[in-house]
MMTF fields as JSON, N, C-alpha, C and O atoms, coordinates in Angstrom:
{
  "mmtfVersion": "1.0.0",
  "mmtfProducer": "UNKNOWN",
  "numBonds": 291,
  "numAtoms": 292,
  "numGroups": 73,
  "numChains": 1,
  "numModels": 1,
  "chainsPerModel": [1],
  "groupsPerChain": [73],
  "chainIdList": ["A"],
  "bondAtomList": [4, 2, 8, 6, 12, 10, 16, 14, 20, 18, 24, 22, 28, 26, 32, 30, 36, 34, 40, 38, 44, 42, 48, 46, 52, 50, 56, 54, 60, 58, 64, 62, 68, 66, 72, 70, 76, 74, 80, 78, 84, 82, 88, 86, 92, 90, 96, 94, 100, 98, 104, 102, 108, 106, 112, 110, 116, 114, 120, 118, 124, 122, 128, 126, 132, 130, 136, 134, 140, 138, 144, 142, 148, 146, 152, 150, 156, 154, 160, 158, 164, 162, 168, 166, 172, 170, 176, 174, 180, 178, 184, 182, 188, 186, 192, 190, 196, 194, 200, 198, 204, 202, 208, 206, 212, 210, 216, 214, 220, 218, 224, 222, 228, 226, 232, 230, 236, 234, 240, 238, 244, 242, 248, 246, 252, 250, 256, 254, 260, 258, 264, 262, 268, 266, 272, 270, 276, 274, 280, 278, 284, 282, 288, 286],
  "bondOrderList": [1, 1, 1, 1, 1, 1, 1, 1, 1, 1, 1, 1, 1, 1, 1, 1, 1, 1, 1, 1, 1, 1, 1, 1, 1, 1, 1, 1, 1, 1, 1, 1, 1, 1, 1, 1, 1, 1, 1, 1, 1, 1, 1, 1, 1, 1, 1, 1, 1, 1, 1, 1, 1, 1, 1, 1, 1, 1, 1, 1, 1, 1, 1, 1, 1, 1, 1, 1, 1, 1, 1, 1],
  "groupList": [{"groupName": "MET", "atomNameList": ["N", "CA", "C", "O"], "elementList": ["N", "C", "C", "O"], "formalChargeList": [0, 0, 0, 0], "bondAtomList": [1, 0, 2, 1, 3, 2], "bondOrderList": [1, 1, 2], "singleLetterCode": "M", "chemCompType": "L-PEPTIDE LINKING"}, {"groupName": "LYS", "atomNameList": ["N", "CA", "C", "O"], "elementList": ["N", "C", "C", "O"], "formalChargeList": [0, 0, 0, 0], "bondAtomList": [1, 0, 2, 1, 3, 2], "bondOrderList": [1, 1, 2], "singleLetterCode": "K", "chemCompType": "L-PEPTIDE LINKING"}, {"groupName": "ASN", "atomNameList": ["N", "CA", "C", "O"], "elementList": ["N", "C", "C", "O"], "formalChargeList": [0, 0, 0, 0], "bondAtomList": [1, 0, 2, 1, 3, 2], "bondOrderList": [1, 1, 2], "singleLetterCode": "N", "chemCompType": "L-PEPTIDE LINKING"}, {"groupName": "LEU", "atomNameList": ["N", "CA", "C", "O"], "elementList": ["N", "C", "C", "O"], "formalChargeList": [0, 0, 0, 0], "bondAtomList": [1, 0, 2, 1, 3, 2], "bondOrderList": [1, 1, 2], "singleLetterCode": "L", "chemCompType": "L-PEPTIDE LINKING"}, {"groupName": "GLU", "atomNameList": ["N", "CA", "C", "O"], "elementList": ["N", "C", "C", "O"], "formalChargeList": [0, 0, 0, 0], "bondAtomList": [1, 0, 2, 1, 3, 2], "bondOrderList": [1, 1, 2], "singleLetterCode": "E", "chemCompType": "L-PEPTIDE LINKING"}, {"groupName": "GLY", "atomNameList": ["N", "CA", "C", "O"], "elementList": ["N", "C", "C", "O"], "formalChargeList": [0, 0, 0, 0], "bondAtomList": [1, 0, 2, 1, 3, 2], "bondOrderList": [1, 1, 2], "singleLetterCode": "G", "chemCompType": "PEPTIDE LINKING"}, {"groupName": "ILE", "atomNameList": ["N", "CA", "C", "O"], "elementList": ["N", "C", "C", "O"], "formalChargeList": [0, 0, 0, 0], "bondAtomList": [1, 0, 2, 1, 3, 2], "bondOrderList": [1, 1, 2], "singleLetterCode": "I", "chemCompType": "L-PEPTIDE LINKING"}, {"groupName": "ARG", "atomNameList": ["N", "CA", "C", "O"], "elementList": ["N", "C", "C", "O"], "formalChargeList": [0, 0, 0, 0], "bondAtomList": [1, 0, 2, 1, 3, 2], "bondOrderList": [1, 1, 2], "singleLetterCode": "R", "chemCompType": "L-PEPTIDE LINKING"}, {"groupName": "ASP", "atomNameList": ["N", "CA", "C", "O"], "elementList": ["N", "C", "C", "O"], "formalChargeList": [0, 0, 0, 0], "bondAtomList": [1, 0, 2, 1, 3, 2], "bondOrderList": [1, 1, 2], "singleLetterCode": "D", "chemCompType": "L-PEPTIDE LINKING"}, {"groupName": "SER", "atomNameList": ["N", "CA", "C", "O"], "elementList": ["N", "C", "C", "O"], "formalChargeList": [0, 0, 0, 0], "bondAtomList": [1, 0, 2, 1, 3, 2], "bondOrderList": [1, 1, 2], "singleLetterCode": "S", "chemCompType": "L-PEPTIDE LINKING"}, {"groupName": "GLN", "atomNameList": ["N", "CA", "C", "O"], "elementList": ["N", "C", "C", "O"], "formalChargeList": [0, 0, 0, 0], "bondAtomList": [1, 0, 2, 1, 3, 2], "bondOrderList": [1, 1, 2], "singleLetterCode": "Q", "chemCompType": "L-PEPTIDE LINKING"}, {"groupName": "ALA", "atomNameList": ["N", "CA", "C", "O"], "elementList": ["N", "C", "C", "O"], "formalChargeList": [0, 0, 0, 0], "bondAtomList": [1, 0, 2, 1, 3, 2], "bondOrderList": [1, 1, 2], "singleLetterCode": "A", "chemCompType": "L-PEPTIDE LINKING"}, {"groupName": "VAL", "atomNameList": ["N", "CA", "C", "O"], "elementList": ["N", "C", "C", "O"], "formalChargeList": [0, 0, 0, 0], "bondAtomList": [1, 0, 2, 1, 3, 2], "bondOrderList": [1, 1, 2], "singleLetterCode": "V", "chemCompType": "L-PEPTIDE LINKING"}, {"groupName": "THR", "atomNameList": ["N", "CA", "C", "O"], "elementList": ["N", "C", "C", "O"], "formalChargeList": [0, 0, 0, 0], "bondAtomList": [1, 0, 2, 1, 3, 2], "bondOrderList": [1, 1, 2], "singleLetterCode": "T", "chemCompType": "L-PEPTIDE LINKING"}, {"groupName": "TYR", "atomNameList": ["N", "CA", "C", "O"], "elementList": ["N", "C", "C", "O"], "formalChargeList": [0, 0, 0, 0], "bondAtomList": [1, 0, 2, 1, 3, 2], "bondOrderList": [1, 1, 2], "singleLetterCode": "Y", "chemCompType": "L-PEPTIDE LINKING"}, {"groupName": "PHE", "atomNameList": ["N", "CA", "C", "O"], "elementList": ["N", "C", "C", "O"], "formalChargeList": [0, 0, 0, 0], "bondAtomList": [1, 0, 2, 1, 3, 2], "bondOrderList": [1, 1, 2], "singleLetterCode": "F", "chemCompType": "L-PEPTIDE LINKING"}],
  "groupTypeList": [0, 1, 2, 3, 1, 3, 3, 4, 3, 5, 2, 1, 6, 7, 3, 4, 7, 3, 1, 7, 8, 3, 9, 10, 4, 10, 3, 11, 4, 11, 11, 2, 12, 9, 6, 7, 13, 6, 9, 8, 6, 4, 7, 5, 6, 13, 8, 6, 7, 14, 13, 2, 3, 3, 10, 6, 11, 4, 11, 15, 5, 3, 13, 6, 9, 1, 3, 3, 8, 15, 1, 14, 9],
  "groupIdList": [1, 2, 3, 4, 5, 6, 7, 8, 9, 10, 11, 12, 13, 14, 15, 16, 17, 18, 19, 20, 21, 22, 23, 24, 25, 26, 27, 28, 29, 30, 31, 32, 33, 34, 35, 36, 37, 38, 39, 40, 41, 42, 43, 44, 45, 46, 47, 48, 49, 50, 51, 52, 53, 54, 55, 56, 57, 58, 59, 60, 61, 62, 63, 64, 65, 66, 67, 68, 69, 70, 71, 72, 73],
  "secStructList": [7, 7, 7, 2, 2, 2, 2, 2, 2, 2, 2, 2, 2, 2, 2, 2, 2, 2, 2, 6, 6, 7, 7, 2, 2, 2, 2, 2, 2, 2, 2, 6, 1, 7, 2, 2, 2, 2, 2, 2, 2, 2, 6, 6, 7, 1, 7, 7, 7, 2, 2, 2, 2, 2, 2, 2, 2, 2, 2, 2, 6, 7, 7, 2, 2, 2, 2, 2, 7, 6, 6, 7, 7],
  "xCoordList": [334.629, 334.01, 333.086, 333.487, 331.857, 330.878, 331.092, 331.461, 330.856, 330.934, 329.669, 328.559, 329.827, 328.676, 327.798, 326.581, 328.369, 327.569, 326.715, 325.57, 327.259, 326.473, 325.342, 324.235, 325.611, 324.556, 323.466, 322.277, 323.875, 322.917, 322.048, 320.832, 322.663, 321.917, 320.996, 319.839, 321.501, 320.681, 319.477, 318.381, 319.673, 318.565, 317.551, 316.345, 318.031, 317.137, 316.285, 315.08, 316.9, 316.163, 315.143, 314.007, 315.543, 314.61, 313.419, 312.28, 313.671, 312.586, 311.659, 310.44, 312.233, 311.405, 310.539, 309.364, 311.131, 310.392, 309.247, 308.126, 309.523, 308.488, 307.412, 306.232, 307.82, 306.857, 305.852, 304.69, 306.312, 305.453, 304.8, 304.132, 305.002, 304.43, 304.81, 303.973, 306.096, 306.615, 307.487, 308.213, 307.413, 308.348, 309.652, 309.7, 310.7, 311.951, 311.733, 312.302, 310.919, 310.637, 309.93, 310.265, 308.969, 308.246, 309.173, 309.114, 310.025, 310.962, 311.952, 312.254, 312.45, 313.396, 312.772, 313.417, 311.535, 310.849, 310.657, 310.903, 310.225, 309.987, 311.283, 311.281, 312.383, 313.678, 314.485, 315.566, 313.952, 314.63, 316.013, 316.989, 316.069, 317.284, 316.892, 315.704, 317.859, 317.554, 317.16, 317.513, 316.435, 316.063, 317.328, 317.415, 318.295, 319.559, 320.241, 320.822, 320.173, 320.759, 320.082, 320.76, 318.761, 318.021, 318.414, 318.688, 318.44, 318.793, 320.199, 320.409, 321.162, 322.549, 322.687, 323.422, 321.979, 322.03, 321.437, 322.028, 320.282, 319.625, 320.468, 320.412, 321.234, 322.088, 323.445, 324.259, 323.693, 324.948, 326.158, 327.274, 325.944, 327.079, 327.617, 328.555, 327.027, 327.532, 327.55, 326.689, 328.532, 328.618, 327.589, 327.6, 326.721, 325.638, 326.15, 326.842, 325.801, 326.161, 325.244, 324.084, 325.784, 324.999, 323.709, 322.642, 323.808, 322.612, 321.56, 320.369, 321.973, 321.021, 320.4, 319.2, 321.207, 320.697, 319.657, 318.611, 319.944, 319.012, 317.708, 316.624, 317.809, 316.615, 315.779, 314.55, 316.413, 315.682, 315.008, 313.844, 315.731, 315.136, 313.915, 312.87, 314.044, 312.923, 311.752, 310.597, 312.031, 310.962, 310.182, 308.983, 310.863, 310.212, 309.573, 308.832, 309.853, 309.37, 310.172, 309.663, 311.428, 312.32, 313.498, 313.798, 314.151, 315.43, 316.526, 316.315, 317.682, 318.802, 319.146, 319.421, 319.133, 319.496, 318.522, 318.932, 317.257, 316.273, 316.516, 316.405, 316.846, 317.128, 318.37, 318.454, 319.343, 320.577, 320.482, 321.416, 319.372, 319.157, 318.684, 317.51, 319.577, 319.243, 318.413, 318.022, 318.148, 317.233, 315.8, 314.873, 315.607, 314.291, 313.88, 314.687, 312.636, 312.164, 310.728, 310.167],
  "yCoordList": [304.801, 306.11, 306.093, 305.687, 306.532, 306.543, 307.746, 308.831, 307.532, 308.591, 309.45, 308.932, 310.744, 311.617, 311.7, 311.828, 311.631, 311.66, 310.4, 310.468, 309.25, 308.021, 308.098, 307.632, 308.683, 308.87, 309.799, 309.554, 310.853, 311.81, 311.148, 311.341, 310.377, 309.675, 308.626, 308.495, 307.894, 306.886, 307.5, 306.94, 308.65, 309.342, 309.828, 309.768, 310.303, 310.753, 309.597, 309.751, 308.45, 307.269, 306.839, 306.505, 306.847, 306.493, 307.438, 306.994, 308.75, 309.731, 309.552, 309.667, 309.271, 309.019, 307.773, 307.75, 306.75, 305.505, 305.764, 305.306, 306.492, 306.786, 307.698, 307.543, 308.65, 309.553, 308.761, 309.148, 307.667, 306.829, 305.701, 304.835, 305.721, 304.728, 303.297, 302.395, 303.125, 301.809, 301.258, 302.004, 299.977, 299.317, 299.072, 299.19, 298.733, 298.367, 297.155, 297.067, 296.232, 295.031, 295.39, 294.848, 296.29, 296.688, 297.401, 297.145, 298.29, 298.975, 297.986, 298.055, 297.076, 296.075, 295.258, 295.001, 294.858, 294.087, 294.92, 294.434, 296.16, 297.035, 297.345, 297.493, 297.442, 297.78, 296.541, 296.649, 295.363, 294.099, 294.019, 293.609, 294.421, 294.29, 293.635, 293.486, 293.253, 292.607, 293.64, 294.816, 293.177, 294.045, 294.526, 295.684, 293.648, 294.029, 295.165, 296.061, 295.127, 296.199, 297.525, 298.532, 297.534, 298.758, 299.228, 300.41, 298.315, 298.667, 299.251, 300.276, 298.6, 299.074, 300.439, 301.299, 300.638, 301.929, 303.015, 304.085, 302.752, 303.755, 304.124, 305.258, 303.183, 303.459, 304.007, 304.349, 304.091, 304.651, 303.788, 304.294, 302.475, 301.609, 300.855, 300.067, 301.098, 300.463, 301.479, 302.355, 301.345, 302.197, 301.68, 300.497, 302.533, 302.112, 301.912, 302.768, 300.78, 300.498, 301.29, 301.546, 301.671, 302.44, 301.708, 302.319, 300.41, 299.658, 299.667, 299.764, 299.567, 299.626, 301.018, 301.149, 302.041, 303.412, 303.614, 304.22, 303.109, 303.223, 302.488, 303.02, 301.288, 300.495, 301.151, 301.128, 301.724, 302.402, 303.652, 303.912, 304.428, 305.634, 305.262, 305.904, 304.233, 303.8, 303.307, 303.54, 302.633, 302.168, 303.351, 303.243, 304.473, 305.691, 306.494, 307.444, 306.12, 306.896, 308.171, 309.167, 308.127, 309.284, 308.947, 307.778, 309.976, 309.79, 309.761, 310.194, 309.253, 309.269, 310.705, 310.997, 311.602, 312.996, 313.604, 314.4, 313.257, 313.789, 313.18, 313.866, 311.9, 311.248, 311.835, 311.915, 312.25, 312.821, 314.323, 314.926, 314.928, 316.352, 316.575, 316.366, 316.989, 317.12, 318.372, 318.596, 319.177, 320.291, 319.847, 320.507, 318.714, 318.137, 317.36, 316.629, 317.516, 316.715, 316.324, 315.645],
  "zCoordList": [51.153, 51.009, 49.799, 48.708, 49.998, 48.923, 48.016, 48.468, 46.74, 45.752, 45.86, 45.736, 46.088, 46.283, 45.049, 45.179, 43.861, 42.632, 42.517, 42.068, 42.919, 42.908, 43.913, 43.643, 45.07, 46.07, 45.545, 45.751, 44.874, 44.32, 43.25, 43.23, 42.368, 41.336, 41.953, 41.552, 42.911, 43.593, 44.264, 44.221, 44.883, 45.536, 44.501, 44.738, 43.369, 42.299, 41.802, 41.603, 41.602, 41.145, 42.198, 41.862, 43.463, 44.54, 44.565, 44.701, 44.433, 44.443, 43.245, 43.376, 42.084, 40.89, 41.11, 40.744, 41.706, 41.977, 42.939, 42.715, 44.004, 45.0, 44.432, 44.745, 43.598, 42.968, 42.126, 42.0, 41.562, 40.73, 41.526, 40.961, 42.842, 43.749, 43.351, 43.318, 43.052, 42.688, 43.807, 44.464, 44.013, 44.923, 44.164, 42.94, 44.899, 44.238, 43.346, 42.258, 43.8, 43.014, 41.702, 40.649, 41.763, 40.553, 39.562, 38.359, 40.068, 39.195, 38.589, 37.398, 39.403, 38.912, 37.782, 36.765, 37.962, 36.931, 35.664, 34.56, 35.814, 34.659, 33.913, 32.691, 34.649, 34.051, 33.671, 33.092, 34.0, 33.699, 34.345, 33.717, 35.613, 36.424, 37.745, 38.035, 38.53, 39.805, 40.861, 40.769, 41.846, 42.97, 43.667, 44.076, 43.8, 44.444, 43.686, 44.298, 42.356, 41.555, 41.884, 42.089, 41.936, 42.269, 43.665, 43.871, 44.612, 45.988, 46.073, 46.721, 45.421, 45.454, 44.787, 45.272, 43.673, 42.987, 43.868, 44.016, 44.451, 45.292, 46.516, 46.991, 47.016, 48.174, 47.776, 48.635, 46.469, 45.989, 46.258, 46.37, 46.364, 46.691, 45.473, 45.591, 44.318, 43.103, 41.976, 41.89, 41.127, 39.95, 38.951, 38.61, 38.491, 37.617, 36.188, 35.639, 35.604, 34.217, 33.298, 33.62, 32.15, 31.173, 30.802, 30.741, 30.558, 30.156, 31.254, 30.96, 32.506, 33.614, 33.715, 33.955, 33.533, 33.566, 32.468, 32.701, 31.286, 30.162, 30.469, 30.228, 30.992, 31.302, 32.401, 32.332, 33.396, 34.475, 33.936, 34.24, 33.138, 32.546, 31.713, 31.818, 30.89, 30.052, 30.892, 30.536, 31.997, 32.885, 33.46, 33.719, 33.658, 34.15, 33.013, 33.266, 31.778, 30.643, 30.443, 29.931, 30.852, 30.74, 29.835, 29.592, 29.347, 28.67, 29.737, 30.87, 29.364, 30.308, 30.676, 31.84, 29.699, 30.001, 30.993, 31.837, 30.919, 31.88, 33.265, 34.28, 33.293, 34.572, 35.221, 36.447, 34.401, 34.933, 35.171, 35.698, 34.79, 34.995, 36.429, 36.737, 37.289, 38.706, 39.005, 40.151, 37.995, 38.163, 37.972, 38.444, 37.271, 37.041, 38.285, 38.859, 38.7, 39.829, 39.658, 40.518]
}
């Protein structure tokens, strides 16, 4: 059973990536994580590590709190 919060966060990251017209590969490179990590996070099938969350937020030019703010879009 998938964790709904992980799915919600994964969807938020996917939407941010698409809004910036980035591929998973481009985001992975910018965040210094693997493409598989990005894919797993976006699908909500892996618990995201703090360091990965920080790197993804920084790749978007956001703070972690802004990335976790589900009212922000």
